[in-house]
Residue, then its C-alpha position, 0 to 999 in steps of 0.5 A: m530425424n534426417y541423417p543423409n550423410y551418415l547413412s551413405v557412409q554406413l551403406c558403403r561400409l557393407p560392400l567392403s566387409v562382405l567383399v573381403t570375406a568373400c575373397l578369403l573364402a574363395g581364395c581369389s586373387s586381385s585379378t580383374d575378373s575377380r574384382s568384377s564379380e565381387s563388385e556385382a555381388s556387392a551391389d546385390l548385397v547393398s540392395s538387400t541388406d538391412s541398414s541397421a545391421a550395416m551400422d554395427l558391422v565390424i571387421s574382426p582383428e583376428s582376420s587372416t586377410p593379408t594387408d596388401t589384399l586389404a589395401s588393394q580392395d580399399s583402392e578399388s572400393n574408393t572408386t565406387s564410394g569415394v568416402l571409405s576411411d583406412v582401417a583402424d588398429d582395432g579393426v573398426l572402420d573410421e567414420p568422417v566426423a563432418e559427415s556424422s554430425i547431427t543437427i536438432e532444431t528447437q523453438a525458443q520461448s517467445t511469451i510469458r504468462v504474467s499475473f497481476d495481483i492488485t489490492v485497492p483502498a477500502y471503498q464500497s461500490n457496485e460500479l468499480s473497475i480496474g484497467l491495466e495498460w502495458g504498451d499496446i496491450n489493454l487488460t481488465a482486472s477481475w474482482v476476487g473479493d474484498e479489496y483484491w483484484t487480479a488480471t492475467a495475460e500472455l506477454p512477450t518475453e524480455t520486453e519493457n513498457l510502461l505499466t499503468v493500473t487505474f482504479y475507477d468508479h461509476y463504470g469508468k467515469t470517475v478515477l479514484a487512484s492509479f499506479s504507473q511504473e516501468f515493467r519488464t518481463g523476464s524469460n520464465v514461463t510464468e511471473a507474478l506482480n503484486i501491487s498494494a493499496d499504498q502504491l495507488n495514488a489518489d491525491q492527483y484526482d480531484d475532479d471538482g478542484d475543491g482540494v479533496n480527492n475523488l476517493e475521499e469525497l466518495i467515502a465521505g458521501r460527497d459528489p466528487w464532481v461538485d465543489e460543495d465549498s463554493l455553495l457554503e455560507v462564510v461567516d466573519e467569526l465563529t462564536f462557540t461555547f462548550d458547557n465545560r463550566m470551567s476555564v483553565a485560563q480563568d479559574f487557574e492560570a489567572q489566579i496565579a501572580d507573576e512572582r516565583p515562588l508563590l505561596v498563597m493561603t486565604e480563607e473568606m467567610i461571607t456568611e456562616y453557610n458561605t465560605k471560600t478558601l484558596t491555596i496556591n503553592i508554585d515553586a521557582d520553576g513554575n511547578g505546583t498546585l492550586d485548590r479552591v473550595h466554595y461552600f454555600g448551603i448544601s451546595h459546593i464547588f471544588l476546583s483542583g489543578t496541578r501545574s507543570h513546566i517542562d522545557n518550553t511547555i506549561a501544562w495544567d491537569a485540572s478538575r471541577s466538581a460541584y453540587d447545586g442541590d439537584y445536579g452533580h457537575n464534573v469536568s476534567v481538563n488536560l491543557s498544554v501550551t508550548k512555545v514554538d518561537e517568540n510569536t507562535r504557540t501550540i495549544v493542545e487540550e482534552f476535556a470531558g464533563s457531565n451534569i447528572g440529575t433528573y436528566q443526563f448531559n455529557w460532553s467531551g472534546s479536544t483541541n489542537l491549534t497553532a496560534k499567533v501571539i497578539e502583541g502586548s497581550s497574553m492572548c493568541e489568534p488561532l491560525y490553523g488546527s482542529i477543535s472537536n466537541r461531542w454533546s449529548s442529552n436524554s432530555a425530551g428523547f435523545h439528542e447528540t451533536q458532534t461539532t468539528i472545526t478544522k483548518d489546514v495551514d494553506d486553507r483560507y477559512w475554518r470549516v465548521v461541520k455540525d452533525h445532529t441526531a435526535t431520537q424520539f422514544y415511543s412505547n407503542k410505535p417505532n422510535e423516530v430518528e432525525s438526522s441533519v448535517s450543517e456546514f459552513f465556513a468561518r474567517s476566524l475563531p475567537d482569541m485564546f489565552c496562551d502566553f504564560v509567565e515562564f514564556 
């Protein structure tokens, strides 16, 4: 390190100290000749004395040197160095503050190491990639494992730019989702930014314009660049039947008169082996039960249901069990209808059933619809919602069909998807499995019973 001014002061202190000491030992006066000799001796000492020793040199406060002699010597020394200070009270020579200052130069930090840790939505492909843009800087993230990716870069400190993270498939051809936000670096040595899957927006990327984003289509096994909907058949009205063997509307609600309270007990004997009984007990608020029993020979049918009326909702919890001499039939249904306003109803249903005998047949499903009341009737037209049904049988191998019917509030048609699987069992060779999926649109669904007395 360079101390030019400070060093010159210290070197000038040495000749004065030595000169004072020399004068005391020789008993010299302040004559011109003595000063001349002392100056020559001083010059010799400066050239041969170690500078570090000179920096520590002091004049003892016990010195017997007269004050006027020191003053005289100071005056003469000033003509040579021009920078010596007065002697301090403790005998140490003062040093000029301005001449002794030290300047240390440091280099300011200009970059920061930033780590970007990214979690993407769950989706499997061998052609995935993630790109990052921040100002003029472009990065490519590396896959860590599962849904985790990372990227690291040296960025300028205290700088703000728009950060965009884009998730791709097909080696960058198909955009799946992206994240965009202003990002400002700090002044630390390192920094980390975490981006979660929820922050990546996939809805804005729908390359075929069919209303389903690219990511959802790829997860479903569809081509995000082809609008499959434009190729599907459109039927006027969808007709469908589920093998429930029981209808809440016909077997329960239609058996109840409008009057409240309602108490009915009937018994009908058609023949000795064919009898029917009916019991209905509904209170003034619309809550109660209905039971029907029908015996014919060794066969029978039992129906039992509980009706509840809470606020704007009427619900049935009902069941049917039967035996026909070969098969046992069982169905359970939970149905609720809610009045939204004078013209609108919601219909929610869960059901499950089975026929068990030589073979087994099973079904289950659910309904969640919003419907419009048809004026002058107890029926409603379904507007939007969903219906699903699963049916299976072990007759002639194993067969299973899953049917879904869906329509969003803004959709034009009902989408119908049937997924069928057939398995043929063999004892001497591997089983054969055939699968097929059919899909089409329907403009409307059949009307449904939805308007009850309490509404």
